[in-house]
C-alpha positions as CSV (number, residue, x, y, z in Angstrom):
1,M,109.5,44.9,145.9
2,P,107.1,44.9,143.1
3,R,104.3,42.3,143.3
4,L,104.4,41.6,139.5
5,R,107.9,42.0,137.5
6,P,107.3,43.0,133.8
7,I,107.1,40.0,131.5
8,E,110.0,40.5,128.8
9,R,109.4,39.6,125.5
10,A,111.3,36.1,125.6
11,Q,109.1,35.1,128.4
12,A,105.8,36.2,126.8
13,A,103.1,34.1,125.4
14,A,102.8,33.7,121.6
15,E,99.6,35.7,121.8
16,A,101.2,38.6,123.5
17,Q,104.0,38.8,120.7
18,P,102.2,41.0,118.4
19,Y,101.7,43.6,120.9
20,Y,105.4,43.7,121.6
21,D,106.1,44.1,117.9
22,R,103.4,46.8,117.7
23,D,104.9,48.6,120.4
24,V,108.5,48.5,119.1
25,G,107.2,49.8,115.8
26,L,105.3,52.4,117.3
27,Y,107.5,53.5,119.9
28,G,110.9,51.8,119.6
29,V,110.6,50.0,122.8
30,V,108.1,47.9,124.3
31,L,105.8,49.8,126.9
32,N,105.7,48.7,130.5
33,N,102.0,48.5,130.4
34,T,102.4,45.7,127.8
35,K,104.7,43.9,129.8
36,M,102.6,43.8,132.7
37,Y,99.2,43.2,131.1
38,A,101.2,40.1,129.7
39,H,100.7,38.4,132.9
40,N,97.1,37.8,131.4
41,V,96.7,37.7,127.9
42,P,93.0,38.1,127.7
43,V,93.2,41.2,129.7
44,L,96.3,42.4,127.5
45,L,94.0,41.8,124.4
46,A,90.9,43.3,125.8
47,V,92.9,46.6,127.2
48,K,94.9,47.0,123.8
49,E,91.5,46.7,121.8
50,F,89.9,49.3,124.0
51,V,92.8,51.8,123.5
52,A,92.8,51.1,119.8
53,R,89.1,51.8,119.6
54,F,89.2,54.9,121.8
55,S,92.1,56.3,119.4
56,E,90.1,55.8,116.5
57,A,86.9,57.3,117.9
58,T,86.0,60.4,116.1
59,T,83.3,61.6,118.6
60,L,85.8,63.7,120.8
61,P,88.4,65.7,119.3
62,T,92.0,64.5,119.5
63,D,92.9,67.5,121.5
64,L,90.3,66.5,124.0
65,K,91.1,63.1,123.9
66,A,94.8,64.0,124.9
67,L,93.3,66.1,127.9
68,L,91.2,63.1,129.1
69,R,94.2,60.8,129.2
70,V,96.2,63.4,131.0
71,R,93.3,63.9,133.4
72,V,92.8,60.4,134.1
73,A,96.5,59.8,134.7
74,L,96.6,62.2,137.3
75,L,93.5,61.1,139.0
76,N,95.2,57.7,139.1
77,G,98.7,59.1,140.3
78,C,100.5,58.1,137.2
79,P,103.2,60.3,136.2
80,F,103.2,59.0,132.6
C-alpha cells in the first residue's frame, strides 16, 4: 500500500493547476510525479522550475542530457 496517493486534478491546489495543464499539453496526461509533488506545492514549483531550467541549459548537448536522465533513473531504480 502506498504511503502517498497521487493527487488528481480535482483535489489539486490552485497553484498546482498550471502544471497539470502543462503536462496535459505536452504529454496528453498529467505525469505521476506532478500528482505526487502536488502534496507540497512549494516542492512542486521548485522541482518543475529546476527541470525547466535543466531542459533549457545549453552547456551540455541534448543527447548527453538524455543519457544523464537515464543514468540517474537507473541509479534510483526507476524504470521510467
